Biotite code that builds the C-alpha atoms (Angstrom):
import biotite.structure as struc

atoms = struc.array([
    struc.Atom([-122.317, 23.776, -1.591], chain_id="A", res_id=1, res_name="MET", atom_name="CA", element="C"),
    struc.Atom([-123.818, 25.826, 1.809], chain_id="A", res_id=2, res_name="ALA", atom_name="CA", element="C"),
    struc.Atom([-128.005, 26.434, 1.276], chain_id="A", res_id=3, res_name="ARG", atom_name="CA", element="C"),
    struc.Atom([-128.536, 30.101, 1.008], chain_id="A", res_id=4, res_name="PRO", atom_name="CA", element="C"),
    struc.Atom([-129.914, 31.354, 3.799], chain_id="A", res_id=5, res_name="THR", atom_name="CA", element="C"),
    struc.Atom([-134.040, 33.598, 3.084], chain_id="A", res_id=6, res_name="ARG", atom_name="CA", element="C"),
    struc.Atom([-132.108, 36.888, 3.114], chain_id="A", res_id=7, res_name="ALA", atom_name="CA", element="C"),
    struc.Atom([-129.790, 35.511, -0.081], chain_id="A", res_id=8, res_name="GLN", atom_name="CA", element="C"),
    struc.Atom([-133.043, 34.372, -1.678], chain_id="A", res_id=9, res_name="ILE", atom_name="CA", element="C"),
    struc.Atom([-134.844, 37.082, -0.835], chain_id="A", res_id=10, res_name="ARG", atom_name="CA", element="C"),
    struc.Atom([-131.753, 39.331, -2.607], chain_id="A", res_id=11, res_name="GLN", atom_name="CA", element="C"),
    struc.Atom([-132.284, 37.124, -5.264], chain_id="A", res_id=12, res_name="GLU", atom_name="CA", element="C"),
    struc.Atom([-135.884, 37.867, -5.549], chain_id="A", res_id=13, res_name="VAL", atom_name="CA", element="C"),
    struc.Atom([-135.035, 41.597, -5.546], chain_id="A", res_id=14, res_name="ARG", atom_name="CA", element="C"),
    struc.Atom([-132.145, 41.525, -8.498], chain_id="A", res_id=15, res_name="ASP", atom_name="CA", element="C"),
    struc.Atom([-134.418, 38.985, -10.331], chain_id="A", res_id=16, res_name="GLU", atom_name="CA", element="C"),
    struc.Atom([-137.360, 41.484, -10.197], chain_id="A", res_id=17, res_name="GLU", atom_name="CA", element="C"),
    struc.Atom([-135.158, 44.780, -10.721], chain_id="A", res_id=18, res_name="TYR", atom_name="CA", element="C"),
    struc.Atom([-133.488, 42.580, -13.288], chain_id="A", res_id=19, res_name="LYS", atom_name="CA", element="C"),
    struc.Atom([-137.508, 42.036, -14.789], chain_id="A", res_id=20, res_name="ARG", atom_name="CA", element="C"),
    struc.Atom([-138.629, 45.403, -14.452], chain_id="A", res_id=21, res_name="LEU", atom_name="CA", element="C"),
    struc.Atom([-135.101, 46.941, -15.927], chain_id="A", res_id=22, res_name="LYS", atom_name="CA", element="C"),
    struc.Atom([-135.396, 45.391, -19.080], chain_id="A", res_id=23, res_name="ASN", atom_name="CA", element="C"),
    struc.Atom([-139.407, 45.917, -19.767], chain_id="A", res_id=24, res_name="LYS", atom_name="CA", element="C"),
    struc.Atom([-138.529, 49.313, -19.114], chain_id="A", res_id=25, res_name="ALA", atom_name="CA", element="C"),
    struc.Atom([-139.437, 51.045, -22.334], chain_id="A", res_id=26, res_name="THR", atom_name="CA", element="C"),
    struc.Atom([-138.420, 54.914, -21.135], chain_id="A", res_id=27, res_name="THR", atom_name="CA", element="C"),
    struc.Atom([-136.016, 56.264, -18.392], chain_id="A", res_id=28, res_name="GLY", atom_name="CA", element="C"),
    struc.Atom([-139.551, 56.569, -16.462], chain_id="A", res_id=29, res_name="ARG", atom_name="CA", element="C"),
    struc.Atom([-139.815, 53.592, -16.168], chain_id="A", res_id=30, res_name="GLU", atom_name="CA", element="C"),
    struc.Atom([-136.750, 52.842, -15.468], chain_id="A", res_id=31, res_name="LEU", atom_name="CA", element="C"),
    struc.Atom([-136.710, 55.103, -12.919], chain_id="A", res_id=32, res_name="LEU", atom_name="CA", element="C"),
    struc.Atom([-139.013, 53.818, -11.560], chain_id="A", res_id=33, res_name="TYR", atom_name="CA", element="C"),
    struc.Atom([-137.873, 49.962, -11.035], chain_id="A", res_id=34, res_name="ALA", atom_name="CA", element="C"),
    struc.Atom([-134.716, 51.650, -9.818], chain_id="A", res_id=35, res_name="ALA", atom_name="CA", element="C"),
    struc.Atom([-136.333, 53.260, -6.734], chain_id="A", res_id=36, res_name="LEU", atom_name="CA", element="C"),
    struc.Atom([-138.682, 50.480, -5.705], chain_id="A", res_id=37, res_name="ASP", atom_name="CA", element="C"),
    struc.Atom([-135.757, 48.292, -6.510], chain_id="A", res_id=38, res_name="PHE", atom_name="CA", element="C"),
    struc.Atom([-134.088, 50.667, -3.911], chain_id="A", res_id=39, res_name="LEU", atom_name="CA", element="C"),
    struc.Atom([-137.203, 50.919, -0.996], chain_id="A", res_id=40, res_name="LEU", atom_name="CA", element="C"),
    struc.Atom([-136.738, 46.867, -0.837], chain_id="A", res_id=41, res_name="ALA", atom_name="CA", element="C"),
    struc.Atom([-133.157, 46.923, 0.214], chain_id="A", res_id=42, res_name="GLU", atom_name="CA", element="C"),
    struc.Atom([-134.342, 49.707, 2.684], chain_id="A", res_id=43, res_name="LEU", atom_name="CA", element="C"),
    struc.Atom([-137.149, 47.169, 3.467], chain_id="A", res_id=44, res_name="THR", atom_name="CA", element="C"),
    struc.Atom([-134.401, 44.718, 4.143], chain_id="A", res_id=45, res_name="ASP", atom_name="CA", element="C"),
    struc.Atom([-132.094, 47.302, 5.652], chain_id="A", res_id=46, res_name="LEU", atom_name="CA", element="C"),
    struc.Atom([-134.849, 48.586, 8.098], chain_id="A", res_id=47, res_name="ALA", atom_name="CA", element="C"),
    struc.Atom([-135.354, 45.163, 9.505], chain_id="A", res_id=48, res_name="LYS", atom_name="CA", element="C"),
    struc.Atom([-132.126, 45.187, 10.082], chain_id="A", res_id=49, res_name="LEU", atom_name="CA", element="C"),
    struc.Atom([-130.429, 48.005, 11.932], chain_id="A", res_id=50, res_name="GLN", atom_name="CA", element="C"),
    struc.Atom([-133.273, 50.925, 11.758], chain_id="A", res_id=51, res_name="SER", atom_name="CA", element="C"),
    struc.Atom([-131.035, 53.640, 12.590], chain_id="A", res_id=52, res_name="ALA", atom_name="CA", element="C"),
    struc.Atom([-128.478, 52.861, 9.571], chain_id="A", res_id=53, res_name="ARG", atom_name="CA", element="C"),
    struc.Atom([-131.547, 53.016, 7.522], chain_id="A", res_id=54, res_name="GLU", atom_name="CA", element="C"),
    struc.Atom([-132.457, 56.179, 8.843], chain_id="A", res_id=55, res_name="ASP", atom_name="CA", element="C"),
    struc.Atom([-129.338, 57.419, 8.362], chain_id="A", res_id=56, res_name="LYS", atom_name="CA", element="C"),
    struc.Atom([-129.070, 56.386, 4.226], chain_id="A", res_id=57, res_name="VAL", atom_name="CA", element="C"),
    struc.Atom([-132.823, 57.555, 3.715], chain_id="A", res_id=58, res_name="CYS", atom_name="CA", element="C"),
    struc.Atom([-131.456, 60.488, 5.029], chain_id="A", res_id=59, res_name="ARG", atom_name="CA", element="C"),
    struc.Atom([-128.733, 60.952, 2.814], chain_id="A", res_id=60, res_name="GLU", atom_name="CA", element="C"),
    struc.Atom([-131.002, 59.995, -0.308], chain_id="A", res_id=61, res_name="LEU", atom_name="CA", element="C"),
    struc.Atom([-133.060, 62.359, 0.425], chain_id="A", res_id=62, res_name="VAL", atom_name="CA", element="C"),
    struc.Atom([-129.897, 65.266, 0.006], chain_id="A", res_id=63, res_name="GLU", atom_name="CA", element="C"),
    struc.Atom([-129.187, 63.438, -3.407], chain_id="A", res_id=64, res_name="ASP", atom_name="CA", element="C"),
    struc.Atom([-133.035, 63.998, -4.420], chain_id="A", res_id=65, res_name="ILE", atom_name="CA", element="C"),
    struc.Atom([-133.588, 67.392, -3.842], chain_id="A", res_id=66, res_name="GLU", atom_name="CA", element="C"),
    struc.Atom([-130.502, 68.260, -5.140], chain_id="A", res_id=67, res_name="LYS", atom_name="CA", element="C"),
    struc.Atom([-131.320, 66.663, -8.535], chain_id="A", res_id=68, res_name="VAL", atom_name="CA", element="C"),
    struc.Atom([-134.722, 67.809, -8.308], chain_id="A", res_id=69, res_name="ALA", atom_name="CA", element="C"),
    struc.Atom([-133.494, 71.819, -7.617], chain_id="A", res_id=70, res_name="TYR", atom_name="CA", element="C"),
    struc.Atom([-131.320, 71.077, -10.878], chain_id="A", res_id=71, res_name="ASP", atom_name="CA", element="C"),
    struc.Atom([-134.027, 69.993, -12.621], chain_id="A", res_id=72, res_name="THR", atom_name="CA", element="C"),
    struc.Atom([-136.141, 72.097, -11.662], chain_id="A", res_id=73, res_name="ARG", atom_name="CA", element="C"),
    struc.Atom([-133.327, 75.030, -12.803], chain_id="A", res_id=74, res_name="LYS", atom_name="CA", element="C"),
    struc.Atom([-132.790, 73.011, -16.274], chain_id="A", res_id=75, res_name="GLU", atom_name="CA", element="C"),
    struc.Atom([-136.298, 73.185, -16.882], chain_id="A", res_id=76, res_name="ALA", atom_name="CA", element="C"),
    struc.Atom([-136.703, 77.342, -15.803], chain_id="A", res_id=77, res_name="ASP", atom_name="CA", element="C"),
    struc.Atom([-133.679, 77.717, -18.338], chain_id="A", res_id=78, res_name="ASP", atom_name="CA", element="C"),
    struc.Atom([-135.432, 76.317, -21.081], chain_id="A", res_id=79, res_name="GLU", atom_name="CA", element="C"),
    struc.Atom([-138.568, 78.072, -20.655], chain_id="A", res_id=80, res_name="ARG", atom_name="CA", element="C"),
    struc.Atom([-136.147, 81.090, -20.430], chain_id="A", res_id=81, res_name="LYS", atom_name="CA", element="C"),
    struc.Atom([-134.911, 79.819, -23.642], chain_id="A", res_id=82, res_name="ASN", atom_name="CA", element="C"),
    struc.Atom([-138.041, 79.359, -25.313], chain_id="A", res_id=83, res_name="GLN", atom_name="CA", element="C"),
    struc.Atom([-139.536, 82.492, -24.229], chain_id="A", res_id=84, res_name="ILE", atom_name="CA", element="C"),
    struc.Atom([-136.552, 84.482, -26.268], chain_id="A", res_id=85, res_name="THR", atom_name="CA", element="C"),
    struc.Atom([-136.648, 82.638, -28.982], chain_id="A", res_id=86, res_name="ILE", atom_name="CA", element="C"),
    struc.Atom([-140.428, 83.188, -29.531], chain_id="A", res_id=87, res_name="ARG", atom_name="CA", element="C"),
    struc.Atom([-139.863, 86.577, -28.574], chain_id="A", res_id=88, res_name="GLN", atom_name="CA", element="C"),
    struc.Atom([-137.036, 87.320, -31.266], chain_id="A", res_id=89, res_name="ARG", atom_name="CA", element="C"),
    struc.Atom([-139.609, 85.627, -33.886], chain_id="A", res_id=90, res_name="ALA", atom_name="CA", element="C"),
    struc.Atom([-142.230, 87.711, -33.215], chain_id="A", res_id=91, res_name="HIS", atom_name="CA", element="C"),
    struc.Atom([-139.663, 90.303, -33.924], chain_id="A", res_id=92, res_name="LEU", atom_name="CA", element="C"),
    struc.Atom([-138.791, 89.323, -36.862], chain_id="A", res_id=93, res_name="ARG", atom_name="CA", element="C"),
    struc.Atom([-142.395, 88.529, -38.590], chain_id="A", res_id=94, res_name="ARG", atom_name="CA", element="C"),
    struc.Atom([-143.070, 92.792, -37.280], chain_id="A", res_id=95, res_name="ARG", atom_name="CA", element="C"),
])
């Protein structure tokens, strides 16, 4: 069996670290941080090999993240509106 390359060893270390953090995570936010750490490690490795490709991947990720952020904002705004409506209805019923 051939000896693993340094890149393969680094990849295995990143995989193990991600699995450890993923298993340790108790909340969705902690899981997100673990996944983002893993992603940054992979992007760093890609940047060493192909900086232009890493730049393209980062730009694509930014677009995806912005979409998720705006969708999350809309969801929070909708929830705020729902809570205000519920409070207003409750206030009117008490009158």
